[in-house]
C-alpha positions in Angstrom: 25.3 -24.3 11.9 26.6 -20.8 12.7 23.6 -18.8 14.0 23.9 -15.1 13.4 24.1 -12.9 16.4 22.0 -9.8 16.6 22.2 -6.9 19.0 19.8 -7.0 22.0 16.9 -4.6 22.0 16.8 -1.8 24.6 14.7 -3.2 27.4 11.6 -1.1 27.9 11.2 0.6 31.3 9.2 -1.5 33.9 5.8 -0.3 35.0 2.6 -1.7 36.4 0.3 -0.1 33.8 -0.9 -3.0 31.5 0.6 -1.7 28.3 3.9 -0.7 30.0 4.2 -4.1 31.8 3.3 -6.0 28.6 6.0 -4.2 26.6 8.6 -4.9 29.3 7.6 -8.6 29.6 7.4 -9.5 26.0 10.8 -8.1 25.1 13.4 -10.9 25.1 16.8 -10.4 26.7 18.8 -13.0 24.8 21.1 -11.9 22.0 21.6 -15.2 20.0 18.9 -15.6 17.4 17.7 -19.1 18.3 17.6 -18.4 22.1 15.9 -15.1 21.4 13.2 -16.8 19.4 12.7 -19.4 22.2 12.6 -16.8 24.9 10.1 -14.7 22.9 7.8 -17.8 22.5 8.1 -18.6 26.2 7.3 -15.1 27.3 4.3 -14.9 25.0 2.9 -18.3 25.9 3.4 -17.6 29.6 1.4 -14.4 29.2 -1.4 -16.2 27.4 -1.5 -18.9 30.1 -1.6 -16.3 32.8 -4.6 -14.5 31.1 -6.3 -17.9 30.5 -6.0 -19.0 34.2 -7.1 -15.6 35.4 -10.2 -15.8 33.2 -10.9 -19.5 34.1 -10.7 -19.0 37.9 -13.8 -16.8 38.4 -15.8 -18.7 35.8 -15.0 -22.0 37.4 -15.9 -20.7 40.9 -19.2 -19.2 39.6 -20.2 -22.4 37.7 -19.8 -24.5 40.9 -20.9 -21.9 43.4 -24.2 -23.6 44.3 -22.6 -27.0 45.2 -19.2 -27.9 46.6 -18.3 -31.3 45.2 -15.1 -33.4 44.9 -14.9 -32.2 41.2 -15.0 -28.6 42.4 -12.2 -29.1 44.8 -10.2 -31.0 42.1 -10.6 -28.1 39.7 -9.6 -25.5 42.3 -6.5 -27.7 43.1 -5.6 -27.8 39.4 -5.9 -24.0 39.3 -3.7 -23.5 42.3 -1.1 -25.9 40.9 -1.3 -24.0 37.6 -0.7 -20.7 39.4 2.3 -22.1 41.2 3.9 -23.6 38.0 3.2 -20.5 36.1 4.7 -18.2 38.7 7.8 -20.3 39.0 8.1 -20.5 35.1 7.8 -16.7 34.7 10.5 -16.3 37.4 12.8 -18.7 35.6 12.2 -17.0 32.3 13.1 -13.6 33.8 16.3 -15.2 35.3 17.1 -16.6 31.8 16.6 -20.3 32.7 14.6 -21.0 29.6 14.8 -24.8 29.5 13.4 -25.4 33.0 10.8 -22.7 32.4 9.8 -24.5 29.1 9.3 -27.8 31.0 7.1 -26.1 33.6 4.9 -24.6 31.0 4.7 -27.9 29.1 3.7 -29.5 32.5 0.7 -27.1 32.7 -0.4 -28.2 29.2 0.1 -31.9 30.0 -1.9 -31.5 33.2 -4.7 -29.7 31.3 -4.7 -32.6 28.8 -4.8 -35.3 31.5 -7.7 -33.5 33.4 -9.7 -33.1 30.2 -9.2 -36.7 29.1 -10.0 -38.0 32.6 -13.2 -36.0 33.0 -14.5 -35.9 29.4 -12.8 -38.8 27.6 -9.7 -39.1 25.5 -11.5 -38.2 22.2 -14.1 -35.7 23.5 -13.9 -32.0 24.1 -10.5 -30.4 23.9 -8.5 -33.4 25.1 -7.0 -34.4 21.8 -6.4 -30.7 21.0 -4.5 -30.2 24.2 -2.4 -33.3 23.4 -1.6 -32.2 19.9 -0.8 -28.7 21.1 1.6 -30.0 23.7 3.5 -31.9 21.1 3.8 -28.9 18.7 4.6 -26.6 21.6 7.4 -28.8 22.7 8.9 -28.9 19.3 8.8 -25.1 19.2 10.4 -24.3 22.6 12.5 -27.4 23.5 15.9 -28.3 22.0 15.7 -31.2 19.5 16.8 -34.1 21.7 14.5 -33.2 24.6 11.4 -33.7 22.4 12.1 -37.5 22.7 11.6 -37.1 26.5 8.4 -35.2 25.9 7.1 -38.0 23.7 7.9 -40.6 26.4 6.1 -38.4 29.0 3.1 -38.0 26.8 2.8 -41.8 26.3 3.2 -42.4 30.0 0.4 -39.9 30.8 -1.9 -41.6 28.2 -1.1 -45.0 29.7 -1.9 -43.6 33.2 -5.5 -43.0 32.0 -5.9 -46.8 32.2 -5.8 -46.5 36.0 -8.3 -43.6 36.1 -11.5 -45.0 34.5 -12.9 -42.7 31.9 -16.2 -43.0 30.0 -16.3 -45.0 26.8 -16.5 -42.7 23.8 -18.9 -43.0 20.8 -17.1 -42.8 17.5 -19.5 -42.8 14.6 -21.9 -45.8 15.2 -19.5 -48.0 17.1 -18.0 -48.0 20.6 -14.4 -47.3 21.6 -13.2 -48.6 24.9 -10.6 -46.8 27.0 -7.7 -49.3 26.2 -8.4 -49.0 22.5 -8.4 -45.2 22.8 -5.1 -45.3 24.7 -3.5 -47.4 22.0 -4.7 -45.1 19.3 -3.6 -42.0 21.3 -0.1 -43.6 21.7 0.1 -44.3 18.0 -1.0 -40.7 17.3 1.7 -39.3 19.6 4.4 -41.4 18.0 3.4 -40.5 14.4 2.9 -36.8 15.2 6.3 -36.6 16.9 8.0 -38.5 14.0 6.4 -36.1 11.4 7.4 -33.0 13.4 10.9 -34.4 13.9 11.3 -35.0 10.1 10.0 -31.5 9.5 12.3 -30.0 12.0 15.4 -31.8 10.6 14.5 -30.7 7.1 14.2 -27.1 8.3 17.5 -27.3 10.1 19.1 -28.8 7.0 17.7 -25.9 4.9 19.0 -23.4 7.5 22.4 -25.0 7.4 22.4 -24.7 3.6 21.2 -21.1 3.9 23.8 -20.3 6.5 26.5 -21.8 4.3 25.3 -19.8 1.3 25.2 -16.6 3.4 28.8 -17.3 4.6 30.0 -17.9 1.1 28.2 -14.8 -0.1 29.6 -12.7 2.8 33.1 -13.9 2.0 32.7 -12.9 -1.6 31.3 -9.5 -0.7 34.2 -8.9 1.6 36.6 -10.0 -1.1 35.0 -7.7 -3.7 35.0 -4.9 -1.1 38.7 -5.4 -0.6 39.3 -5.4 -4.4 37.2 -2.3 -4.8 39.1 -0.6 -1.9 42.4 -1.4 -3.6 41.0 -0.2 -7.0 39.7 3.0 -5.4 43.1 3.6 -3.8 44.9 3.0 -7.1 42.5 5.3 -8.9 43.0 8.0 -6.2 46.8 7.6 -6.5 46.6 7.7 -10.3 44.3 10.8 -10.2 46.7 12.5 -7.8 49.7 11.7 -10.1 47.7 12.9 -13.1 46.7 16.1 -11.3 50.3 16.9 -10.3 51.5 16.1 -13.8 48.9 18.4 -15.4 49.7 21.1 -12.9 53.3 21.0 -13.7 52.7 20.8 -17.5 50.2 23.7 -17.3 52.8 25.8 -15.5 55.5 24.8 -18.1 53.1 25.7 -21.0 52.0 29.0 -19.5 55.5 30.4 -19.1 56.5 30.1 -22.8 53.0 31.1 -24.0 53.2 34.4 -22.1 56.5 35.0 -23.8 55.0 34.3 -27.2 52.1 36.7 -26.5 54.5 39.5 -25.4 56.8 39.1 -28.4 53.8 38.9 -30.8 52.4 42.1 -29.2 55.8 43.8 -29.7 55.8 42.9 -33.4 52.1 44.0 -33.8 52.9 47.4 -32.1 55.8 48.0 -34.5 58.4 47.9 -31.9 60.6 45.6 -34.0 59.8 47.3 -37.3 56.9 48.5 -39.4 54.1 46.0 -40.3 51.3 46.6 -42.7 47.6 46.4 -41.8 47.2 42.8 -43.0 50.2 41.6 -41.0 49.0 43.5 -37.9 45.5 42.0 -38.2 47.0 38.5 -38.4 49.1 39.2 -35.3 46.2 40.6 -33.4 44.2 37.4 -34.2 47.2 35.4 -33.0 47.3 37.3 -29.7 43.5 36.9 -29.3 43.8 33.1 -29.8 46.9 33.0 -27.6 45.0 34.7 -24.8 42.1 32.3 -25.1 44.6 29.4 -24.9 46.2 31.0 -21.9 42.8 31.3 -20.2 42.2 27.6 -20.9 45.6 26.7 -19.5 44.9 28.8 -16.4 41.6 27.0 -15.8 43.2 23.6 -16.2 46.0 24.7 -13.8 43.5 25.8 -11.2 41.4 22.6 -11.4 44.4 20.3 -11.3 45.8 22.2 -8.3 42.5 21.8 -6.6 42.3 18.1 -7.3 45.9 17.6 -6.2 45.3 19.5 -3.0 47.9 22.1 -4.0 45.6 25.2 -4.1 46.3 27.9 -1.6 44.5 31.1 -0.9 46.4 34.4 -0.6 44.7 36.3 2.1 44.6 40.1 2.0 42.3 43.0 2.4 39.7 43.1 -0.4 38.1 46.3 -1.7 34.9 45.0 -3.2 34.0 48.2 -5.0 37.4 48.1 -6.7 37.0 44.5 -7.8 33.5 45.0 -9.1 34.5 48.2 -10.9 37.1 46.2 -12.8 34.6 43.5 -13.7 32.2 46.1 -14.9 34.9 47.6 -17.1 35.6 44.2 -18.7 31.8 43.8 -19.1 31.5 47.0 -21.0 34.3 45.8 -23.3 32.4 42.6 -23.9 29.2 44.5 -24.6 30.8 46.7 -27.2 29.5 46.2 -30.8 26.8 43.8 -29.4 23.1 44.3 -29.1 23.4 43.9 -25.3 22.6 46.5 -22.6 24.9 46.3 -19.5 23.0 47.4 -16.4 25.0 48.1 -13.3 23.4 48.2 -9.8 26.2 48.2 -7.3 26.0 49.6 -3.8 28.4 52.4 -3.0 31.0 52.0 -0.3 30.7 48.2 0.0 32.5 47.0 3.2 36.1 45.8 3.1 36.5 42.0 3.6 39.4 39.7 3.7 40.2 36.8 1.4 41.9 36.0 -1.9 41.4 39.1 -4.0 42.5 37.5 -7.3 40.1 34.5 -6.8 37.2 36.7 -5.9 37.8 38.8 -9.0 38.0 35.5 -11.0 34.6 34.4 -9.6 32.8 37.7 -10.6 34.5 37.8 -14.0 33.4 34.2 -14.7 29.8 35.1 -13.9 29.8 38.1 -16.2 31.7 36.5 -19.1 29.4 33.4 -18.8 26.4 35.7 -19.1 27.8 37.3 -22.3 28.7 33.9 -23.7 25.0 32.7 -23.6 23.2 36.0 -24.3 23.0 36.8 -28.0 21.0 40.0 -27.4 19.0 41.7 -24.6 20.5 42.8 -21.3 22.8 41.7 -18.5 22.5 43.1 -15.0 25.3 43.2 -12.4 23.8 43.7 -8.9 25.7 43.9 -5.7 24.8 44.9 -2.2 25.9 44.1 1.3 24.4 43.6 4.7 26.2 43.7 8.1 27.5 40.1 7.6 27.3 39.2 3.9 28.0 40.4 0.4 25.3 39.5 -2.1 26.1 39.6 -5.9 24.0 38.3 -8.7 24.4 38.5 -12.5 21.2 38.3 -14.5 21.0 37.8 -18.3 18.2 37.5 -20.8 19.9 34.8 -22.7 18.9 31.3 -23.8 18.6 29.8 -20.3 19.6 26.3 -19.3 17.4 23.3 -20.0 16.5 21.0 -17.0 18.5 18.1 -18.3 21.7 20.2 -18.4 21.3 22.1 -15.2 23.1 19.4 -13.2 26.2 19.9 -15.4 26.8 23.5 -14.6 29.0 22.9 -11.6 30.7 19.8 -12.9 34.3 19.9 -14.1 34.8 19.6 -17.9 31.0 19.6 -18.5 29.2 22.3 -20.3 25.5 22.8 -21.0 24.8 22.2 -24.7 22.8 24.5 -26.9 21.9 24.5 -30.5 21.6 28.3 -30.9 25.1 29.6 -29.9 28.6 28.6 -31.0 30.3 28.7 -27.6 33.7 27.3 -26.8 35.0 26.5 -23.4 36.4 23.8 -21.1 33.4 23.8 -18.7 35.7 24.7 -15.8 34.8 28.3 -15.1 31.7 27.8 -13.0 32.9 24.7 -11.0 36.1 26.7 -10.2 34.1 29.7 -9.2 31.8 27.6 -6.9 34.9 26.1 -5.4 36.4 29.5 -4.6 33.1 30.8 -3.2 32.7 27.8 -0.9 36.4 28.1 0.1 35.5 31.6 1.4 32.6 30.0 3.4 30.1 31.3 0.9 27.6 29.7 -1.5 26.8 29.9 -5.2 23.7 28.9 -7.0 21.6 29.8 -10.0 18.0 30.1 -11.3 17.1 29.7 -14.9 14.3 29.5 -17.4 14.7 28.3 -20.9 14.3 31.1 -23.4 14.2 33.8 -20.7 17.6 33.8 -19.1 19.7 32.8 -16.1 20.7 34.4 -12.8 23.8 33.3 -10.9 23.9 34.2 -7.2 26.9 34.5 -4.9 26.7 35.0 -1.2 30.0 35.7 0.6 30.5 36.4 4.3 32.3 39.6 5.3 35.4 38.1 7.0 37.9 39.6 9.4 41.6 38.9 8.8 41.6 36.3 11.5 38.6 34.5 10.1 40.0 34.6 6.6 43.4 33.1 7.8 41.4 30.2 9.3 39.8 29.3 6.0 40.2 25.6 5.0 41.0 24.9 1.4 38.4 22.5 0.1 38.8 19.7 -2.4 36.9 19.8 -5.7 
C-alpha cells in the first residue's frame, strides 16, 4: 500500500511553561502518515503515563506512610522502575526510535498488569482491564508482526503468576483457582489478539482498496487536467486567430466603407449634379446608417485588437478642457429636438496630462452617448473636476436605470442590459472598451444606478507625466 506523504508541521518553540511544553511535546516530527500517527499515539500515551505516575507517587506514599512494609517497598520499587522506563521511552521518542520506545511503554503496562494480578487476583480490580488495554495498545502502536511477540509475552506473564501465589477469586457462587484463571486468561489473550488481528487486516485491506481507488482517481484527474490544458491552449489559439482575422477584416471593411460615405456625401451635397429633396433625404439616411455601421466596425476592430494583444496607445499631451468641450458639443447635438436638458459642470483650466488623446475622447463620448441612449426624457449632467493627482469625470442621467440582474453585463463584451421601454441598438462593446482604456491609463471606471431614476458613470484618471504615460502597460480585455 502506498501511504500518502504529508508535509511536517512546524515544531512549536520549546518552553518549560506547561502549555508551551505540552504543545512542543505532542507535535510529531515524522512526515509519513503511518509513522506520524504512531508517533502521535506514543507521545500522547507517554504524557498520560507521566501524569499518572506523578499522581500515583504521592498518593502511594501517603497511603503507606504510617507503616513501612514489604508491599510498600515493592510499590516504591515499581514506581522507580516505571520512572526509569518512562524517561528512557520519552528520550527514544524524541530521538525518533519509536519501536523501542513502544516496547518500553508496553513493558510499563505489562508490569502494571502483573502487579495488579499478583496482589489482587487475575480477575479482580483493574487486572483484566490492564491486560486488555495492553493488547489493544500494542495493536495500535506496534507493526503488525510484532503483535505476535506481544501475545507470547502476555501469555508468559500470565503463566508466571503460577509461581507467585495469588488469592483464589470468587466468580458468582463458585470458586476459581489460580490455574483455572491462568488458562482462561491465556484463552482470552489468544482470542482477543485473533479478533484484533482480523480487524487490523480488514482495515488494511480497505486502506489498500481506498489507496488504489485514490491512485486511479488521481490518474484520471491528471489525465483530465492535461486534456483541459490542451483544450484551453487550443481555444486560446483559436481565439487569437479569430481576433486577428476579425481585426484584419474590420480594417478591410472600414476602408471601402469610408469611401462609400464620402462619395455618398458628395452626391448628397450636389457636387456631382443636382438632386431633388427626396433623393437627398434618402442619401442622408444612407450616410447616417453608414456612419452607424462604421461605428460598429470601429468597436469590433478595437475589441479584436485588444483580445489579440495588438492594441497600442499613442502617447501625447492631452488638453482635458479641449476634449471635454468637444464631447459637450456632440452632447448638445444629441439633445437637439429631444426633451432632455444637458447640464455642464466642468472645471476651468483642467491640468494637462499625458496619454492617448483619441482613446480618452472615446471614453467620455461613450459615457455621454450611452446616457442619451437610455434617457427618453429628463436631464443629463456632465461633471468634471481635478485634484492635484487625479481627474474625476462623471455623467449622470435621469433615465431608466439598470436592473440588478443586468448590472453585471455592463462591462462584458457583446453584452447589453435589456429593457422593455426603449428601442436601443448596439453591440454592447462601448462600455467594456471604455473601461479597458481607463484601466490602461491606470484609472478606474464604475457606475451607480437605480431603476427608474437613472445611472451615473464615474471615471477617475491619474494626472500622468510624459514618462509615466510612456511606461503604461497595455492590458488584455
